[in-house]
N, C-alpha and C positions, 0 to 999 in steps of 0.2 A: 567544098571547107564544109556546107551545110552538112553532107552525107556523114562526115566524120563524127559531128556534135552529135547525130542521133545512134552512132556505133558505139561512143563514147559512156552516153547516157543508159543506154541499155545495158551493155555491160558493167557499169556500174551498182545498177537497177540488180539487173541477176546475181552477182558478186554478193551483195549484200543479204537480198535474201537466203541464199545458200549459206551464207555465215551464220545468218540468224538461227535455220536449221539446226543447222550441223551443234551450234551452242546453245542451243534451246532457248534462245533471248525473246521467247513469246513476247514475252511482258513490254518488251520494246513498242509492242506496235497499240499500247494504252496512251491514251489521250492525258495530258496533264490538266490542261482546264476543262474536265469533266469532273473531277477531284477540286471539293471544297477546301482541303490543305494538303500541305505538302507531306504531312503524316500519314493524311486518307490514301494520296494516291501510295507510295509507299508500300502499305500494307496493302492493298491491290496486287502493286507487280510482284511481292513476296510471293503469294498464293496461286500466280496465273501461269497457268500452264500450258501444254501442248493441246489437251482439249480444250480448254478455255477459248484457244486462238482460232480453233475450229468451229467450234460454234457461233463467233463471232464474227471474222473477216473473209473467208473465202466468201467469192460470189456463186460456188457451184464445184460439187466434187464428182468426177464419174468414174464408176470401179469396173476395171475392165476383169471379166471371167472366161477362160476357156472353154471350147465346146465338150469339155470334159466334166463342166462347171468349176475347176481350177481355179482360184485366185489369180491371179496375173499381174497385177498392181492397179495404181489409182493415180487419178489427175485432178489435182485440187488447185483450182481458177482463181486466181488473186486479183489481177485486173484482165481488164478485155477491153479493145478498141487499141488507141497506141497509146502506151504504150501495150501489150500484152503478154503477161507472165503468169505463169503455172508451175506447180510443183511435177515430175510424173516420180512417183515412187518404182513405177517398175526398169527404169533406166537408173535411177538414182541422179538426176537431175533435175538443174532452176533450168526453164528454158522461158526464153522472153525473144519477141519480136516488137521492131518498130521500123517505121518508116523502110522497110523493104530490108532490114537489117533482121539478124537474128544473132543469138550469144547462149549459152548455155555455161553452168558451172556445176559442178557434183556436190553434193550434200549428204552426208549420213545425220542420220537420226532413227533408230530404232522406235523409238516412243511412235513419232510420228506413222512409219509405217505399219506399226504394231495397230496404232487405231483405226485406221482405214483401212486394214485386213479385216479386223474385225466386224467393222461397219459393213464391209462389204458379203461377210459372211451371215451377217445380220439382215442383209438386202437381200440376200440366195433364200432365206427361209423363206420370208417375207410374199415371196414372189412365186412360193413354188405352193402357196397358198391353201385355200381348202380344197376338199375333195375334188369338187367339179372341174377347178383348173387344173390339178395333176391328173384329171382324167381326158385330159384334152381340149375339154370346154374354157370357152372364156367366161369370167367374171366380169363383169362390166363395172363394179367398183375398183376394179385395177386400171381399167382405163380411162377410168374418173380420176383416179388418184396419178397416172401420167399422164394426165391432158390439166390439171391444177397443177401440177410440178414444173411442166414447161410455163404455162404461165406464169408463173411465180417470175421463173428463172430468165424470163424475158419480158420482163415488167419495168418500170420506171426504174431509175438507178441503176442500171445494170453497168455500166462504165463508172469503175471507180479508177483515180488517176493515182499511178505511184508518186509521191514527193521525193527530193533529193536526201529522204534521211530512210528511205526505200519504201515499204508497203506501207497500206493504211492510213495513220493520221500522227502516228507520233513524232512527236519533236523532238526528243533525246538525243 
């Protein structure tokens, strides 16, 4: 019976995230308790978009670039541990795993896909880096940045749990 609970929970969480992405319901992640009044909360929700959500909520983003340098897609990690939920733009799916159970649901959000593709293009330009890097010599600052990024990703507070309302902290 317990396995059915995890399967039902991960299915519900993944379907909720897919619906939020498809509907552009990014403000549903805002926490009412962080605002002094209902009016302030409503004003914050009004202007809250996909880029705001990407800046605040995901634990990390991985961009996939083909060997030919073409952007393939991105993976946005929303929760880690049990459950683990990610948005995969390469296959247009929200994917989740929990206690050996997996679930995926399709989403359509050109805004999210476009922002992530643009972000990956910017990353590619920065990785091309100064002439010494392009000529095949390593630049220590790139190695330091990669190490700093890994340390930040592995730091405390990595696991964020998905609640019954979906991802993040929203109670609406």
